[in-house]
C-alpha positions as CSV (number, residue, x, y, z in Angstrom):
1,X,-0.2,0.3,0.3
2,X,2.8,2.3,0.3
3,X,4.3,1.1,-1.3
4,X,1.4,2.8,-4.4
5,X,1.1,5.9,-2.7
6,X,5.0,6.5,-3.1
7,X,4.7,5.5,-6.8
8,X,2.1,8.0,-7.4
9,X,3.6,10.5,-5.7
10,X,6.5,10.2,-7.7
11,X,4.1,9.9,-11.0
12,X,2.4,13.4,-9.9
13,X,5.5,14.3,-9.3
14,X,7.9,14.0,-12.1
15,X,4.3,14.8,-14.1
16,X,4.7,18.2,-13.2
17,X,8.4,18.7,-13.8
18,X,8.2,19.7,-17.1
19,X,5.0,22.8,-16.5
20,X,7.7,23.9,-13.5
21,X,9.7,26.1,-16.7
22,X,7.2,26.7,-18.1
23,X,5.9,30.7,-17.4
24,X,5.5,33.5,-19.3
25,X,8.0,35.7,-20.3
26,X,6.4,39.5,-20.9
27,X,6.5,41.4,-18.2
28,X,5.2,44.9,-17.6
29,X,8.1,47.6,-17.4
30,X,9.5,48.6,-14.0
31,X,7.1,51.8,-12.8
32,X,9.8,54.7,-12.8
33,X,10.2,55.9,-9.6
34,X,10.7,52.1,-8.5
35,X,14.4,52.3,-10.1
36,X,17.0,53.3,-9.2
37,X,21.0,53.4,-9.7
38,X,21.3,51.2,-6.6
39,X,21.5,47.6,-7.1
40,X,18.2,45.1,-6.2
41,X,19.1,44.7,-1.9
42,X,21.1,47.8,-1.7
43,X,19.9,51.2,-0.8
44,X,22.2,54.2,-1.9
45,X,22.8,53.6,2.5
46,X,24.2,50.6,1.6
47,X,26.5,51.0,-1.2
48,X,29.1,51.3,0.7
49,X,29.1,48.0,2.4
50,X,30.4,46.7,-1.6
51,X,33.8,48.1,-2.1
52,X,35.5,45.6,0.6
53,X,36.7,41.9,1.4
54,X,35.4,43.1,5.7
55,X,38.0,40.8,7.7
56,X,36.4,39.9,11.4
57,X,38.8,41.6,13.9
58,X,36.4,40.6,16.4
59,X,32.6,39.7,18.1
60,X,30.3,39.8,21.2
61,X,28.7,41.8,23.9
62,X,29.4,45.5,22.9
63,X,32.3,47.3,24.9
64,X,33.2,43.2,25.7
65,X,33.9,42.1,21.5
66,X,36.5,38.5,21.6
67,X,39.5,38.2,19.7
68,X,38.5,35.7,16.8
69,X,41.3,32.7,16.8
70,X,44.3,33.0,15.8
71,X,44.8,31.8,12.5
72,X,41.7,32.1,11.9
73,X,40.7,34.2,8.7
74,X,36.6,34.9,8.9
75,X,35.7,37.1,5.9
76,X,32.5,39.0,4.2
77,X,32.0,40.6,0.7
78,X,28.7,42.2,-0.2
79,X,27.8,41.8,-3.8
80,X,25.4,43.9,-5.9
81,X,22.4,42.9,-6.7
82,X,22.3,41.9,-2.7
83,X,24.8,38.3,-2.3
84,X,26.8,37.7,0.4
85,X,29.5,35.1,0.8
86,X,33.1,34.4,2.7
87,X,34.7,31.6,4.5
88,X,33.4,31.0,8.1
89,X,37.1,30.4,9.3
90,X,36.7,26.4,8.5
91,X,33.5,26.9,5.6
92,X,32.4,28.9,3.0
93,X,29.1,30.6,3.5
94,X,26.9,32.4,1.0
95,X,22.8,33.8,1.7
96,X,21.2,37.4,0.6
97,X,20.8,40.5,2.1
98,X,18.5,44.0,1.9
99,X,19.5,46.6,3.7
100,X,17.1,49.9,4.4
101,X,17.0,53.3,5.9
102,X,19.0,54.3,9.0
103,X,21.5,51.7,8.6
104,X,19.3,48.6,8.7
105,X,20.1,44.9,7.2
106,X,18.3,42.1,7.0
107,X,20.7,38.2,6.7
108,X,18.7,35.6,5.1
109,X,19.4,31.9,6.0
110,X,22.8,31.1,5.1
111,X,24.4,28.1,3.3
112,X,27.2,26.9,4.0
113,X,30.0,24.2,3.1
114,X,30.2,20.5,5.6
115,X,34.4,20.3,6.3
116,X,34.5,19.7,10.2
117,X,37.6,21.5,11.6
118,X,38.7,21.5,15.3
119,X,37.8,23.7,17.7
120,X,38.7,26.5,18.5
121,X,37.9,27.4,15.0
122,X,34.2,25.1,14.5
123,X,33.2,26.6,17.7
124,X,34.5,29.8,17.0
125,X,32.3,29.2,13.4
126,X,29.0,27.9,14.7
127,X,29.1,31.7,17.0
128,X,29.7,34.0,14.3
129,X,27.5,31.9,11.9
130,X,24.7,32.0,14.7
131,X,26.0,35.7,15.3
132,X,25.4,36.6,11.4
133,X,21.7,35.1,11.3
134,X,20.7,38.3,13.7
135,X,22.5,41.2,12.3
136,X,19.7,43.8,12.1
137,X,22.0,47.0,11.3
138,X,25.3,48.2,10.2
139,X,27.9,51.1,11.0
140,X,30.9,51.8,8.2
141,X,33.5,54.2,7.6
142,X,36.1,54.2,5.0
143,X,37.6,51.0,6.4
144,X,35.5,49.3,9.2
145,X,32.6,47.9,9.8
146,X,30.6,46.8,12.5
147,X,27.4,44.5,12.0
148,X,25.0,44.9,15.2
149,X,22.5,42.3,16.2
150,X,20.8,40.7,19.8
151,X,18.6,44.3,20.2
152,X,21.7,46.1,18.8
153,X,23.7,44.7,22.6
154,X,26.5,43.2,20.8
155,X,28.7,43.6,17.5
156,X,30.6,42.1,15.3
157,X,34.1,44.2,14.1
158,X,35.0,44.4,10.2
159,X,38.5,45.9,9.2
160,X,38.0,46.3,4.9
161,X,39.7,45.6,2.4
162,X,39.3,47.5,-0.9
163,X,38.0,45.7,-3.5
164,X,38.8,46.7,-7.1
165,X,35.8,47.7,-8.9
166,X,35.8,45.3,-11.7
167,X,35.7,42.4,-9.0
168,X,33.0,44.2,-7.2
169,X,30.6,43.5,-10.0
170,X,29.7,47.3,-10.3
């Protein structure tokens, strides 16, 4: 009985597969008021995030941040169009983001590779990825970035390395 049920579900799923890619390619032009020079996902104030590859130096409770483990590199790069990616010390990660007024930022669910590294690198990576997923606002300087989370009581502190415009996708 269960085998027959699974067979029917599989047949229905595969039968709908050819239709999954079918859709109208015509779309109405975007209203002029909605068009902007800022990439999707990034408002005008968020453009400064795109100019550097950001290297984590410390994170934790504001004013009591812990430095990252020695010989560990945690990076973050924001891209035009609203994607971000980096290394968590052991694994690569990526997601999407959107900036808003008053330096607001929303970071979506994060996808990572699944390599195992020893502690303290893995513990630090888990803490970092958990923290970045909770970020709600930012402050960006000429070569520094602060991402705030936990009702702005916690911070991720980054130092920036400039990116060539050709690399940043602008």
